[in-house]
Every structure is written in structure tokens, then in C-alpha cells.
TORGUDREN-389579 format. One record per atom (N, C-alpha, C, O, CB): x, y, z. Coordinates in steps of 0.02 Angstrom, whole numbers, plus 50000, padded with zeros to 5 digits. Glycine has a CB too. Example, Ala and Ser with C-alpha at 12.3 -4.5 7.8 and 13.67 -1.06 7.14 Angstrom:
2
506604971650390 506154977550390 506604983550390 507124983450423 505654977650452 506424988850354 506844994750357 506455000250394 506705005750402 507044997050286 
***
This chain:
325
503464892949088 503464896749027 503714892348969 503924886648981 503904903049033 503694894948906 503924890948851 504664889948855 505014893348892 503744894148786 504924885048815 505624883248819 506064889348807 505914893348763 505794877848769 506604890048845 507014896148844 507384896948778 507694892248755 507504896148902 507344902848749 507704904248688 508434905548701 508854904148658 507404910248652 508594908148762 509294909248780 509644913948733 509404919448721 509664902748782 510204911848705 510614916248663 510494915048589 510944915848548 511354915248678 509874913148572 509734911348502 509834916948454 509954915648395 509034908848497 509804923348476 509884928848429 510564928848397 510664932148346 509764935348463 511044925248426 511714925248398 511784920648338 512314920548306 512204923148451 511254916848321 511334911848268 511324914848198 511514911348151 510784906748274 511124921048190 511124924148124 511634929848124 511614934148167 510424926748105 512074929948075 512604934948071 512314941848060 511864942748019 513094933248015 512584946748098 512324953548093 512534956748026 513044954947998 512584957748152 512124961448001 512264964947938 512124972347948 511844974447999 511844962147880 512324976447899 512244983647904 511814985947846 511924983947789 512934987347904 511324990347860 510914993347807 510735000347830 510865002247887 510274989147792 510445004147786 510275011147802 509565012547778 509455016947737 510775016147770 509085008747805 508395009347779 507965014047820 507515017147792 508075002547777 508095014547885 507655018647927 508055022247979 508585019748001 507105014347959 507825027848001 508165031648053 507875029648121 507305027448126 508085039248042 508285030348174 508085028248240 507475031948264 507035029048297 508655029148290 507425038448248 506875042248275 506215040448242 505685042648265 507005049648266 506225036448188 505605034348155 505485026948163 505025024248132 505625036248082 505885023548204 505835016248210 505265014548258 505335015448319 506505013248235 504715012048231 504145009948269 503915003148244 504035001348186 503565015148265 503584999348289 503404992448274 502644991448273 502284994748311 503724987748324 502424986948230 501734984448233 501754977348259 502284974448267 501384984948163 501164974448272 501114967548294 501434963048242 501274963648183 500374965648307 501874958348262 502254954448213 501894948248188 502204943948156 502904952448242 501254947648201 500874942148170 500154944248160 499904948848192 500914935748213 499824940648115 499154942448093 498644939448142 498354934148129 499024939948021 498554942848197 498094940548249 497814946548286 498034952148277 498444935548297 497324945248329 497044950448372 497264948948443 497064943948473 496254950748367 497674953248471 497954952148537 497394951748589 496964956248592 498454957748555 497404946448629 496894945448679 496284941748653 495824940148692 496684951948707 496264940348588 495714936548559 495974930248525 495754924748540 495334940948508 496444931048479 496704925248442 497454924148455 497754919648427 496584926148368 497744928348497 498444927448518 498534931248583 498094935148604 498944930048463 499094930248616 499244933848678 499994933848688 500344929848656 498874930648740 500244938148732 500964938248748 501074934048810 500754935148862 501214945548759 501524929248805 501674925048863 502304927348899 502284928148960 501764917848841 502844928548863 503474930448894 503734936948865 503674938248805 504004924848886 504034941048909 504324947448890 505084946948898 505344941848923 504044953248933 505434952148877 506164952448886 506324952148960 506004955449001 506464958848854 506824948248978 507064947849047 507474954149062 508004955249032 507484941449059 507224958249109 507574964449126 508004963749189 508314968549211 507074970049137 508044957649216 508464956449275 509164954649251 509244949549217 508164950749320 509674958549269 510354957049245 510664950949279 511174948449256 510794963049256 510364948549333 510634942949370 510324936349348 510074935849292 510524943949444 510354931349392 510094924749374 509334924049378 509064919049357 510404919649418 508994929049406 508264928749409 507944931249346 508284932049295 508014932749468 507284932549348 506954935349290 506404940149312 506114939349366 506654929749247 506264945149270 505704949649280 505554952949213 506004953849172 505864955049335 504924954649204 504744958249143 504814965749155 505044967949208 504024956549122 504624969849106 504764977049110 504354980549164 504514986249181 504624980249043 503834977249190 503454980149246 503704977649313 503414979349365 502714978549238 504224973749313 504474970049372 503994964349391 504004962049448 504564974749432 503584962149344 503164956249353 503554949949337 504164950249324 502554956749309 503214944349337 503554937849330 503464934749260 503634928949251 503284932949382 503214938649212 503074935749146 503694936249101 503694939649050 502484939349113 504204932649121 504814932049082 505164925749105 504914922149148 505274938349090 505754924349076 506174918749097 506894921149097 507064925849061 506094912549050 507304917949136 507994920049143 508334920449074 508344915649037 508374915249189 508594926449059 508954927748996 508504927448934 508754926348879 509524922848989 507854928348944 507414928448885 507514934948848 507504940348877 506664927648906 507624934548782 507864940148743 507374942748691 507574945148638 508494938348709 506734942148705 506244944648657 505554944148686 505454943248746 506284940648592 505054944948642 504354944648660 504044938648626 504124937748565 503984951348640 503684934448664 503374928448636 502634929748624 502254930648672 503474922448683 502424929848561 501734930648542 501454923748527 501634920548477 501654935448480 501004921348570 500774914448568 500114913748531 499674918048536 500704911748638 500034908248493 499384906348468 498994902748523 499294900748573 499444901948404 498354901848513 497934898748564 497934891148560 497744887848608 497224901248559 498144888348503 498124881048496 498564878848439 498774882748396 497394878648485 498714872348439 499074869348384 498634869248321 498894869748265 499294862148402 497984868848330 497534868948274 497574875548236 497524875748175 496814867648297 497664881048273 497754887548240 498384887648198 498384890348143 497774893248293 498914884648224 499534884348185 499434880348121 499664882348067 500094881148227 499084874748127 498964870548068 498544874248016 498634873247956 498624864048088 498074878348039 497664882247993 498074887547957 497904889547901 497074885548030 498614889947990 499054894847960 498944901847985 498414904747974 498974894747886 499444904648020 499414911648044 500054915148020 500604912748033 499344911948123 499974920647986 500544924047955 500964927848005 500704931148050 500294928647901 501624927447996 502094931748031 502214937847988 502324937147928 502764927948047 502194943748018 502224950047981 502844953947999 503074953848056 501604954247994 503114957547950 503664962147964 503404967548011 502894970747997 503954965247899 503754968648067 503534973448117 503704980648098 503444985348129 503824971848184 504154981548048 504354988248026 504664987547957 504854982047937 504864991448076 504704993047919 505024992747852 505764991047858 506084992947907 504934999347814 506024987447808 506734985947809 506934981547752 506564980547703 506914982547874 507544978847758 507834974347708 507974967747742 508274967447795 508494977347677 507754962247711 507884955547738 508634954247738 508944954347685 507494950047698 508914953147797 509634952047803 509824944747802 510374943047781 509884955347867 509384940247825 509534933147828 508894929247839 508414931747868 510054931647883 508894923047816 508344918447829 508624911447843 509194909847824 507844918247769 508224907347876 508384900247882 507724896447880 507234898447910 508784898747949 507734890847843 507144886547836 507374879347838 507974877847836 506754888147770 506894874747841 507064867647837 507044863847902 507084857647901 507724866947808 506974867247959 506934863748022 506224861348035 505744864748019 507174868248080 506164855448065 505514852348076 505114856148128 505394859148174 505594845048097 504454855848121 504004858748171 503844853348222 503334849848218 503344861548137 504284852848272 504244847548322 504364850348391 504874853748400 504734841848306 503924849048439 504064851548507 504724848848533 504874842848525 503494849648555 505114853048565 505764850848590 505674846048649 505214846848689 506194856948611 506114841148653 506124836448709 506844836048734 507304838648702 505854829448689 506934832748790 507614831648816 508034827848766 508644828948761 507594827948883 507714823448728 508084819348679 508284823248617 508774821548584 507664813348659 507894828448599 508034832148537 508404838748549 508594842048501 507384833648502 508514840548612 508804847148626 509504847848598 509674853048570 508804848448701 509914842748604 510594843148578 510604844048502 511044847348475 510994836948597 510114841048468 510104841348395 509974848348368 510164849848312 509574836648369 509664852748409 509524859548386 509994864648417 509904870648408 508804861448402 510504862248452 510974866948483 511284871448430 511514869048378 511524863248523 511284877948442 511534882748394 511004884948343 511124889548304 512114879948358 510424881648344 509874883348299 509224884148339 508684882448316 509784877948243 509294886648400 508714887248445 508164891748417 507574890848434 508934889848512 508344896348375 507854900948346 507414897448294 506894900048275 508204906848314 507624891548272 507224887848223 507234891248155 507704894948139 506514887148246 506714890048116 506644893548052 506514900848067 506094902548108 506054890448010 506884905248033 506904912248056 507014917047998 507254915247945 507444913148108 506824923348012 506954928947967 507244934548008 507004935948063 506304931247929 507764937847983 508044943748015 507994949647966 508194949047908 508794942648038 507724955147990 507614961147949 508024966847976 508024968148036 506854963047946 508384970247932 508784976047950 508394982347934 508124983147879 509464976047912 508364986847983 507964992947975 508384999247971 508115004847970 507474993548033 509044998447969 509485004147967 509615007248035 509255006048083 509185009347922 510155011248038 510355014648099 510465009848157 510365011648215 509825019848118 510665003748142 510814998748192 510234994548216 510324989848254 511115002148250 509614996148193 509014992448216 508914986148174 508974986248113 508394996948212 508754980648208 508564974448174 508014970948213 507944971848274 509184969748166 507614967048178 507124962648210 507234955548188 507434954148131 506404964948194 507114950948234 507214943748222 506574940048238 506274941148291 507814941048265 506364935648193 505734931948199 505894924548202 506134921748152 505244933648141 505764921348258 505984914448270 505394909548272 504824911448282 506374913948335 505554903048262 505094897348269 504574897148213 504004895048225 504744897648336 504764899248154 504284899448099 504184892548069 504584887948079 504514904348045 503644891848032 503424885348005 503874883347946 504024887447902 502684885647984 504074877047946 504514874647892 504164875447824 503584873547815 504714867247904 504534878147777 504274879047709 503834885047699 503594886247644 503894873047690 503724889047752 503264894647746 503604901247731 503264906047712 502864895347809 504264901747740 504604908147732 504544910547660 504734906947613 505344907647754 504294916647652 504114919047585 504554924847562 504394928047511 503394921247584 505094926347598 505544931647579 506254928847576 506394923547604 505504937647629 506684932547543 507384930547537 507854936347553 507644942047554 507534927847468 508484934647565 508974939747581 508994945147527 509014943647467 509664936647589 508974951447549 508984957147503 508304959847485 508254965147455 509334955247441 507764956047502 507094958547487 506934964647530 507124964947588 506564952947498 506574969347500 506324975047536 505624973547562 505204970947524 506324981447492 505484974947626 504824973647654 504564979947688 504944984047713 504854967747705 503904980547688 503564985847724 503244982947786 503154976847791 503034989247679 503084987147834 502744984747894 502084981447875 501684984247838 502614990647943 501984975247899 501384971447883 501464966547827 501024962447816 500844976047866 502034966747791 502154961847739 502244954947770 502534954247824 502774963747697 502014949747735 502054942947761 502764940247752 503044940547697 501544938347724 503054937747807 503714934647806 503664927047802 504124923747777 504104936747867 503124924247827 503024917047831 502454915647879 502004919747886 503674913347854 502474909747912 501944907947957 502224905648024 502794903448029 501514902547927 501804906148075 501984903848142 502074896248140 501684892648110 501434905748195 502614893848173 502754886748174 502954884248242 502764887048294 503294885148125 503344878848241 503534875348302 504244872848296 504424867548321 503054869448317 504664876848262 505354874648249 505824877548302 505694882848330 505574876848179 506374874048314 506874876448361 506694874748432 506374869648446 506954883848354 506924878948479 506854877648550 506174880448575 506144885848603 507434880848590 505654876548563 504984878548584 504554872348592 504704867048564 504654883448533 504014872948632 503544867448638 502824869548626 502364865648638 503604864348707 502724875748602 502054878248586 502114883148528 502624886648523 501724881548648 501614883448484 501664887748425 501644895148443 501174897648474 501094886248377 502174898648422 502214905848434 502764908748391 503154905148360 502354907348510 502784915348388 503354918748358 503714922648412 503404926448451 503134923448299 504364921748415 504794925548461 505064931448421 505424930648372 505374921048490 504894937548444 505144943648413 505724946248454 505644948048512 504584948948406 506314946448423 506884949648454 507014956448421 507014956948360 507504945148449 507134961548461 507294968248436 508004969848458 508164969348517 506784973648462 508424971948410 509124973348425 509304980248400 509044982748351 509574968148392 509774983448437 510074989748416 510824988948422 511084987948477 509804995848459 511174989448367 511904988548365 512104981848396 512604981248431 512254994248403 511694976648381 511844969948403 511634968248474 511734962648496 512554968748396 511354973048511 511144971948580 510384971548585 510024975148551 511424977448626 510154967048628 509434966248638 509124972648668 509404975548714 509294960248683 508554974648640 508174980348665 507474977948682 507174974148645 508154986148611 507224980148740 506534978748758 506094983948724 506144989848741 506424978648835 505664982048677 505274987148641 504774990748686 504524996048667 504904983948584 504624988048745 504174991448791 504534997048829 504225002048847 503874986448840 505184996148842 505575001248878 506265001848847 506754999848878 505634999348954 506305004448786 506945004448751 507485008648783 508085007348773 506845006748681 507295013748821 507795018148851 507845017448927 508265020648958 507625025348835 507415013248956 507395012649029 507915007549053 508055002649019 506695010549053 508195008849111 508675004349142 508465003249215 508405007949254 509405007249138 508354996849232 508204994949301 507614998849329 507645001549384 508814996049345 507064999049291 506455002249314 505874997349310 505924992149278 506305008649272 505324999149343 504724994949341 504194998649301 503815002749328 504464993349413 504164997249238 503685000549195 503975006949167 504495009449190 503045002049232 503645009649116 503875015849084 503275019049050 502795015549032 504455014549033 503285025649039 502735028849002 502635025548935 503115024048899 502875036348993 501995024348916 501855020848855 502125024548794 502275021348743 501105019848848 502185031148797 502425034948739 503165033948728 503445036448679 502265042248747 503505030448774 504215029048765 504345022248733 504925020548721 504575029548831 503825018348720 503915011748691 504035012348616 503955017748586 503305007348705 504225006848585 504335006648513 503715004548474 503725004148413 504905001848496 503165003348509 502555001048476 502165006948447 502075012048480 502104997048524 501945006148386 501515011348356 500875012248395 500645017848405 501355009548283 500585006648418 499995006648460 500155003048525 500424997548523 499395003248423 500005006148582 500175003248646 499864996248654 499274995248639 499945007748704 500264991448678 500024984648689 499864983848763 500254985848806 500554979448666 499284980848779 499084980148849 499524975048885 499804970448855 498354978048854 499564975948951 499934971348994 499484969349052 499124973549079 500604974449020 499504963049072 499154960749132 499604955949169 499914951649138 498464957349114 499654956649235 500114952349273 499884945149280 500284940849300 500224955149340 499254943649265 498984936849275 499204932149220 499324934249163 498224937049280 499234925749236 499414920849186 499394913849214 499124912549267 500104922349159 499694909249176 499724902249193 500444900049198 500824901049150 499334897949143 500634897049254 501294894049259 501344887849215 501824887049178 501464892249331 500834883649218 500864877349182 500184874049180 499724876149215 501384872649214 500124868949138 499554864349137 499834857349133 500394856349109 499064865949078 499454852549157 499694845649154 499134840749162 498584842349186 500224844549207 499274834549143 498814829049156 499064825149216 499664824449227 498744824449094 498594822449254 498744817849308 498224812249305 497734812749267 498734821449378 498334806949343 497854801449344 497444801449408 497094796649422 498224794749337 497484806949445 497054808149504 497084815649517 497514819149490 497284803949567 496654818149560 496674825249577 497304826349620 497364823449673 496034827449615 497764830549598 498414831149632 498374835949691 497904839849698 498944833449584 498874835649734 498974840549787 499324846649757 499694846149708 499384837549846 499214852549788 499494858649761 500264858449759 500564860749711 499264864649802 500564855749811 501304855449812 501564851149755 502084852749727 501544852649878 501204845849737 501414841649680 501344845349614 501744844349569 501004835149679 500834849649609 500754853849550 501334858749544 501634859449491 500084857749551 501504862049600 502034867049599 502714863949585 503124866949550 502054870849665 502834858049610 503494854849601 503554851149534 504104849549513 503624849949657 502994849949502 502994846049440 502884838649450 502824834949401 503644847049405 502854836449512 502764829349526 502084826749505 501994820749495 502874827949600 501594831249498 500914829149480 500864827049407 500404823349389 500424834749493 501324829249365 501254828149293 501354820849275 501844817649295 501764832449255 500884818149236 500944811349209 500984811749134 500584815249102 500334806949232 501454808149105 501524807949032 501174801949001 501024801948941 502254807849014 501034796849042 500714790749018 500174788649067 500224790049127 501244785049008 499674785149042 499134782649084 498914775849058 498984774348999 498544787549087 498634771849102 498334765549082 497604766749061 497304771649082 498374760349140 497324762349020 496644763448996 496114764049050 495604767249040 496454757948950 496234760949109 495734761049161 495824766649212 495454767049261 495724754449197 496314771049201 496444776449249 496064782749230 495924783849171 497194777949252 495884786849280 495574793349265 496074797849228 496674797149234 495334796849330 495804802549189 496204807649157 495994814449187 495424816649179 496124807549079 496464817649222 496334823849257 496784829349230 497394828549229 496434822949334 496494834849208 496874840549183 496874846049236 496364847449266 496564843149116 497464849049247 497504854449296 497864860449267 498254859849220 497864851949360 497734866249295 498074872449276 498304876149337 497934876749386 497614876849234 498914878749335 499224882449391 499224889849372 499564891849325 499964879849405 498844893849409 498694900849392 499064905549439 499184903949497 497934902049397 499244911449413 499514916649456 499164923349443 499004925049386 500274917449445 499054927049497 498794933849498 498124934749461 498014939849429 499294938449467 497694929749465 497024930349437 496614935249479 496784936649537 496674923549433 496074937749450 495624942249485 494934938949492 494764934549454 495554948949446 494544941149542 493864938349549 493474939249484 493474944649454 493494941749608 493144933949464 492754934149402 493134931449342 492814929949291 492544941049388 493794930649346 494164927449292 493904920349283 493674917249330 494934927549306 493954917849222 493714911149206 494284906649185 494744908749149 493174911449152 494244900449207 494734895349188 494364889849151 493914886549179 495114892549251 494554888849088 494244883649048 494724877749040 495304878749023 494034886348978 494484871749054 494894865649047 494544861048997 493964859249007 495004862149117 494894859048945 494604854748894 495114849548872 495714850648877 494354858848833 494864843848848 495314838448827 494994834548770 494384833648768 495494833848886 495424832248726 495214828048669 495684822048664 496264822348684 495214832048603 495414816648637 495804810648626 495714807948556 495454811448513 495624805348677 495914801748544 495874798948476 495164798648449 495064798648388 496154792048476 494664798548493 493974798148470 493584804648480 492974804748478 493614792448505 493964810148492 493634816648498 493634819348569 494034817348611 492944816248473 493174824048582 493144827548645 492974822848703 492534818648697 492624833148641 493324823648759 493164819748819 492884824048874 492504821548916 493774815948843 493054830448876 492704835048922 492874842248906 493394843748876 492894833448995 492414846748926 492514853948926 492204856448992 491634854849007 492184857548863 492594860149030 492344862449095 492594869549108 493174871049093 492584857649152 492164873849134 492354880749148 492234882349222 491724880449250 491964885649103 492714885849252 492694887749322 492764895249327 493214898149296 493254884049363 492334898449367 492414905549383 492794906249448 492604903149498 491724909149387 493314910249448 493744911149506 493464916749549 493564922649533 494484912549486 493104915049602 492764920049642 493214923549692 493134929449705 492194916849679 493694919849720 494134922749772 494844920049761 495094916349803 493884921049844 495164921849706 495824919049691 496364921749736 496324927349762 496004920349619 496884917649746 497484919649782 498034921449732 497924921149671 497714913949830 498614923249758 499184924849714 499354918949669 499534919749611 499794926949754 499294912849697 499374906749659 498814901949677 498594901649735 500074903549673 498584898249628 498074893149641 498104888049584 498404889249532 497364896249647 497784882349595 497684877749540 496974875149542 496664874849595 498194871949544 496734873249485 496084870049478 496174863949432 496604863849388 495544874949450 495754858849444 495804852749406 495114850149388 494624851349424 496204847449444 495084846449333 494464843149313 494644837049272 495144837049235 493994848049273 494244831849278 494394825849240 493794821149234 493244822749256 494964822249270 493934815349205 493424810149196 493714803449216 494304802049206 493174810049123 493284799349244 493464792349254 493484788849186 493174791049138 492974788849302 493844783449183 493884779649121 493194776749103 492834774449147 494404773949127 493014776949039 492374774049019 492394766449024 492924763449032 492194776248947 491824763449019 491794756149019 492204753448960 492114755548903 491064753549014 492654748948975 493104746348924 493754750148920 494214748048885 492764746448858 493804755948956 494434759648959 494504764848904 494154764648853 495004754948956 494974769548915 495124774548864 495434771348803 495854766848811 495584779948893 495264773548743 495614771048683 496354772748686 496534778148710 495294774048619 496774768348664 497494769748662 497634775448615 497304776248564 497894763448642 498144779548633 498344784948589 498514791248627 498584791148689 497804786448539 498574796748591 498784803148619 498184807448636 497704807848598 499254806748571 498234810748694 497714815248718 498024822048731 498594822548754 497364812448782 497654827348715 497914834148726 497384838148763 496784837848747 498104837548659 497604841948812 497174846348849 497384853648843 497984855048834 497144844348922 496904858148850 497054865348850 496744868448913 496174866948930 496774868748786 497134872748946 496884876749001 496934884048978 497464886348958 497294875449067 496364887548982 496334894448958 496094898949014 495594897549046 495874895048896 496454904449026 496274909549075 496004915649038 496354918448996 496874911449122 495394917749054 495104923449020 494804928249071 494624926449126 494554921148970 494774934549050 494444939849089 493974943549042 494194946948996 494974944749123 493324942849055 492854945449006 492944941848940 492894935748937 492944953148997 493074945548887 493184942548821 493934942048804 494114940148749 492834946548768 494364943848852 495074944148839 495424937748862 495364935748920 495384950248873 495804934748818 496214928948835 496854931348866 497234935048835 496354924448772 496984929248928 497594931148963 498154926148955 498734927948952 497444932149037 497984919748950 498494914548944 498174907948925 497584906648940 498884913749010 498554903848891 498354897048873 498954892448883 499514894248864 498084896648799 498834886648912 499354881448917 499054874848893 498464873648901 499624880848990 499484870648864 499264864148842 499634858748880 500154859948910 499364863348766 499354852748878 499664846948909 499514840848867 498984840448835 499414845948982 499964836048866 499884829948827 499984823848872 500384823848919 500384829748768 499614818548856 499684812148890 499534806648841 499114807448797 499224811848953 499864801048848 499754795248805 499464789448844 499734787548896 500414793248771 498904786748819 498614780848850 498904774748815 498854774048754 497824780948844 499214770448854 499544764548828 499194758248853 498974758148910 500284764448846 499144753048812 498804746948834 499184743548891 498964738348916 498734742148775 
***
């Protein structure tokens, strides 16, 4: 899953306002996209009180101590084109932060963002103890200030890559009296799923248990155990080595499609689609190319693995590799 947000909601000081009553507090989609077409949900609130993780259906689409909902874009190119983050409900802007770079987190940069894991952010107070927090926004895009009044659907800024993240998305945190609330099951405790009419969403959002654990590049077709352990992943390749992209899938259904594509300094190097006829609970698929005559051009290469069902995008993962002379 994407890099863990952990306790990032604590980075903005809580405030008090009286803009909305609890019985009228409902949410819309917090970004300007079409769910399942131009965006998708990757991670949900972790409902496991222990060291494990589970989403509100008792599925695996969460991470330990994940405190919000991650609405993902399909590509970095979409982020560069600009996708607006929207106020999910009416309220008063309680705090903002801007100025952090849009840079994927690495082991070397993680200490530098400690205490600012939410990245560029906006927090909106809705009254009666309700607040929403919007994390990982694009530097320089925040268009509201403290004290501004916003309506549901008003633009707060744009999706970015700031803070503790490695893929463009907005993390929506929902709080009541300073405590994290799962908007899918705001009143449920230790249950697997809940009636849709009990959620905080104005319009019910679909859920599917299928997704992608990861994607990666390798310089040969890897073994499944190496994919699962992470040993298959290569960050660098020589110009004469093959470039192989793989995706690790969970809970796919027969007929689901897996698309693997990659681009380098000189453009597209392959696009390949696989139909999953008899998927297992976990599987991986890989596709690649041998090095061309004269070798791959030096530089950075990026691949995307996309899982779709019909016209619905269920998950997307990216991978990067650098060809060095």
C-alpha cells in the first residue's frame, strides 16, 4: 500500500466552530474525479485495534494505524495536469499548510518530513466536533486560508505528492471531537461492514475486495516468492539487461484485466494486457522486453500496472527503474 500516514492528523492544532450539526453532516467525494474511472480508493481506515490491519468490511485494503481514506489518481501525469481537491462538506477553514515539495518519500527523506507527514494540507471545521483533513496536496495550489467559509464542492487546492507518500492522492481524514471516524461505519465497532444508510457519504461509494499489493521492475521474470518478499524488485539495470514489469494481485475475479505498460526517456517501450481467466486469492503476472540493439538509453523508466473489471478501475500501481551506463 502507499506510505503509511500514521499519526499525521496530529500535525494540525484542533479548533472549535459551530457551522454544522451532527445530524446533517454528510460528505461528498473530496476530489474532482469519477470514482472507478479517473480515481479509485486504495486504503481505508484501519479498524483493527491491534497491530494488524483491516478495512471496514474486514478486508485487507488498509494499513496498520491508517487513519483515513486514500483517493488515488491513476498516474503522475494526471497530477501534473491538475486535479482539484474539494471540500467534502460545508465548513470553516481551520488551518492550512503549504510549501512542502511534491517528492516521493524515500528512506533518505523520511526523517526530514517527520512531524509533517500530512504534507501540504487543509483542515476544515464543520461544527459540533466534526472536522475533515486533506493531506498530500500540491505545493502552491492551496486556494483557501484560515477563516474562509467553504461549501461542499468548493476547491481547496490540487492533488499533490507532499509529505509521507509515494503516489499522487489525497488522504481524507474525518474526525469527531479529535478522534478518527471511519466515514463508512461511523457508529460501528468491531464489525464487518455496515448498512450503507449508516455511512457519512451523501452517495454510497462502491467497495471491491480486489486490488494490487505492489508493482515492480525486475531484470528477468521473477519467481512468485521473490515477488511476495520484495526480493524481485530492481531499482537499477544495465543497458543490456531485459526490463520486466510485474504486478502482484489479490482477490481478482475471472475476466478481470491486468494492463502492464512502461515508458522510458525515448517514449513507450511496451503495453500489454492480460485477461485473468482463473485467478487465485493471490497471483502475479509479468511482461517485459529484451534490451534493443545498442542497449536501453540511460535514464529513468516508469511502469504502470492497472487492474480493471469491465470499465471500472480497481487499482493501479507504479514502479520505477533507472538504467545506468
